[in-house]
C-alpha positions, 0 to 999 in steps of 0.5 A, spaced: 799 865 899 805 861 901 807 858 908 814 855 910 814 849 915 820 850 919 820 843 923 818 837 919 821 830 919 820 828 912 825 822 913 821 818 918 817 812 915 810 815 915 812 820 910 818 818 906 814 812 904 810 817 899 814 823 899 812 825 892 805 825 894 806 829 901 810 834 897 804 835 892 799 836 897 803 841 901 804 845 895 797 845 893 795 847 900 800 853 900 805 850 904 811 851 899 817 851 903 820 846 908 825 844 913 826 837 915 830 836 921 835 830 923 835 827 929 841 822 929 846 820 924 842 816 919 836 821 919 841 827 918 844 823 912 837 822 909 835 829 910 841 832 907 840 827 901 832 828 901 834 836 900 837 834 893 830 832 890 826 838 892 828 845 890 825 849 897 826 843 901 832 844 906 835 840 912 837 841 919 842 836 922 843 834 930 843 829 935 836 829 939 837 829 946 834 823 947 840 820 944 846 824 947 848 818 950 851 815 944 855 821 941 862 821 940 868 825 938 866 822 931 859 824 931 861 831 932 866 831 927 860 828 922 855 834 924 861 839 923 862 836 916 854 836 914 853 843 916 858 845 911 852 843 906 849 849 902 842 846 903 843 845 911 841 851 914 840 850 921 843 846 927 837 842 930 834 839 933 838 840 940 837 841 947 834 838 953 829 833 955 827 832 962 821 829 961 823 822 958 831 822 960 832 817 955 840 820 956 843 822 962 842 829 964 849 830 964 850 827 957 844 832 954 848 838 957 854 836 954 852 834 947 847 841 947 853 845 948 857 841 943 851 843 938 851 850 940 859 850 938 858 847 932 852 852 930 857 858 932 863 856 928 858 854 922 854 861 922 848 857 923 841 858 927 839 853 932 833 849 933 831 848 940 828 842 943 826 844 951 821 839 955 821 840 962 828 843 962 827 851 961 831 854 966 837 849 964 836 850 957 836 858 958 843 857 963 846 853 957 844 858 952 847 864 956 854 860 957 855 857 950 850 861 945 853 868 945 856 866 938 850 863 935 846 867 930 839 866 931 835 861 936 828 858 936 824 854 941 821 849 937 814 846 939 813 851 944 809 849 950 811 854 955 808 860 959 807 867 957 812 869 962 817 864 959 815 866 952 817 873 954 824 871 957 825 867 951 823 874 947 827 878 951 834 874 949 832 876 942 830 868 941 824 866 936 818 862 938 815 856 933 808 853 934 805 847 932 798 844 931 798 843 939 795 851 939 789 849 936 787 843 941 782 845 946 786 844 952 792 849 950 789 855 953 796 856 956 800 855 949 795 860 946 796 865 952 804 865 950 802 866 943 799 872 944 805 875 946 810 873 941 810 878 935 810 876 928 817 878 927 819 872 932 814 867 930 814 861 926 810 855 924 811 848 924 808 841 923 813 837 927 810 832 923 808 826 923 806 828 930 800 832 932 795 833 927 792 840 928 784 841 929 780 839 925 784 834 923 786 830 929 783 824 927 788 824 921 794 819 924 799 822 920 800 829 920 804 832 914 806 839 912 799 840 908 796 841 915 800 847 917 794 851 914 790 849 919 795 852 924 796 858 920 788 859 920 788 859 927 794 863 929 791 868 924 785 869 928 788 869 934 792 875 932 786 878 929 789 878 922 787 876 915 790 869 913 794 872 907 797 878 911 799 873 917 802 868 912 806 873 909 809 875 915 811 869 918 813 866 912 818 872 911 820 871 919 822 864 917 826 865 911 830 871 915 831 866 921 834 861 916 838 866 912 834 864 905 832 869 900 824 872 901 
């Protein structure tokens, strides 16, 4: 059995300080592929550099919506250059965050549109961060996303109806360990409507360790197995069959060989 963690932050200090052990534990748990996500110029560069160390580690590059206010023409030029690296297989995470509003919403929308343009030009899929901004996110994807090859809503926490709207557009949906939480019935109902051909798994580590490991402060890719077991049960499938299906979906989304 093999799983692919489609959204992790392996360059963040809690994981980067012991990355060899993190990867070894991941492989031992059956999680043998990883997409580490850039969030700012420094993390983007570190993500691309880290991919050179591990064969099945890939990177996505972007400026997180929290930092949209910092984006300049030079920032966009640097992203375009990084997107040409053969181990950069996605643009993200990008999108809108209206919960914290660390950047003005106008700036977030402007930078999101720029990311979609970069993805279209580079023929790369896009990883969407959407928090309390579903309608505006969908509107911007309608306006600027037509040239993007594939799109996934990461760490999905929306309703089943929102999931259906995302699926109707041909997009993908990714779930974290949040789905294992006792108070996540809303998210579980959404997962029930997502077919395996559009469903991916992620840790979003070092955040949000899944049950029964929530007491482990630092989440890591090895813990993806618990999310996989939970979702396999929700789908009434053997874990091996479920893992095979969602891993194939993940590799197809990222344009990687199976």
